[in-house]
C-alpha positions in Angstrom: -1.8 8.7 8.1 -2.2 6.8 4.8 -4.9 9.2 3.6 -3.1 12.3 4.8 0.1 11.4 2.9 -1.7 9.9 -0.1 0.2 6.6 0.1 -1.0 2.9 0.1 1.3 1.7 2.8 3.5 2.8 5.8 6.3 0.9 7.4 5.9 0.3 11.1 9.2 0.6 13.1 10.3 0.1 16.6 13.3 2.4 17.1 15.0 1.9 13.7 13.9 -1.7 13.2 11.1 -2.6 10.8 8.5 -4.7 12.6 5.6 -4.5 10.1 3.8 -2.8 7.2 0.3 -1.4 7.3 -1.4 -1.2 3.9 -4.7 0.1 2.7 -5.7 -3.5 2.1 -4.9 -4.3 5.7 -7.2 -1.5 6.7 -10.0 -2.7 4.4 -9.8 -6.3 5.2 -8.8 -6.3 8.8 -10.5 -3.3 10.2 -13.4 -2.1 8.0 -14.7 -5.5 6.7 -15.0 -7.0 10.2 -16.5 -3.8 11.6 -13.8 -2.8 13.9 -13.6 0.8 15.2 -10.6 2.4 13.4 -10.1 4.8 16.3 -9.8 2.0 18.8 -7.9 -0.6 16.8 -4.2 -0.8 17.4 -2.0 -0.8 14.3 -0.1 -3.8 15.8 -3.3 -5.9 15.7 -3.9 -5.3 12.0 -0.5 -4.7 10.3 1.4 -7.4 8.4 4.3 -8.3 10.7 7.7 -9.2 9.4 7.0 -8.4 5.8 9.2 -9.6 2.9 11.9 -6.9 2.3 14.5 -6.1 -0.4 17.7 -4.1 -0.3 18.8 -1.2 -2.4 21.2 -3.2 -4.5 18.5 -5.6 -5.8 17.3 -4.7 -9.3 13.8 -3.0 -9.3 12.6 -5.7 -11.8 13.6 -8.5 -9.4 11.8 -6.8 -6.5 8.7 -6.4 -8.7 8.9 -10.1 -9.7 9.0 -11.2 -6.0 6.0 -8.9 -5.2 4.0 -10.4 -8.2 4.9 -13.9 -7.2 4.0 -13.5 -3.5 0.9 -11.4 -4.2 1.6 -8.1 -2.4 1.9 -4.5 -3.7 4.4 -3.0 -1.4 7.8 -4.1 -0.1 10.1 -2.3 2.3 13.7 -1.6 1.3 16.2 -2.3 4.2 19.8 -1.2 4.2 22.1 -2.0 7.1 19.2 -3.3 9.1 17.2 0.0 8.8 14.2 0.8 6.5 15.2 3.3 3.9 12.3 3.2 1.4 9.5 1.1 -0.1 8.9 -0.4 -3.5 5.4 0.0 -4.7 3.6 -1.8 -7.6 2.3 1.6 -8.5 6.0 2.4 -9.5 5.6 -0.3 -12.2 2.7 1.2 -14.1 5.0 2.2 -16.9 4.7 -0.6 -19.5 8.5 -0.6 -20.0 8.9 -1.5 -16.4 6.4 -4.3 -16.6 8.4 -5.7 -19.5 11.5 -5.4 -17.3 9.9 -7.2 -14.4 8.7 -10.0 -16.8 12.1 -10.4 -18.3 13.6 -10.6 -14.8 11.2 -13.3 -13.8 11.9 -15.3 -17.0 15.6 -15.1 -16.2 15.1 -16.2 -12.7 13.0 -19.2 -13.8 15.6 -20.1 -16.4 18.4 -20.0 -13.9 16.4 -22.2 -11.5 15.9 -24.8 -14.2 19.3 -24.7 -15.7 21.6 -24.1 -12.7 
């Protein structure tokens, strides 16, 4: 599915509830590297369960700052308990967006130190 859609991650849902995320890194490190058979490996066994999420009202730069701090490249967007999209680090390839994310991180750090 990842290759067919030319994406680096898919959200895994049960009904309308997000239960995990499967990324290309999950496939490489949890399926390919240990030599598992991709055709016989259940997604549930190799996905990242209960991933960090964001909501549509969170500024893009803040979501990118969290992704950078936590070390992941994709973060599902949840609205009213339902997945509605995904933020990708690829979306931040524009240098102006990188500056925006850095500024958001600086502001967050300042607020944490100065209340």
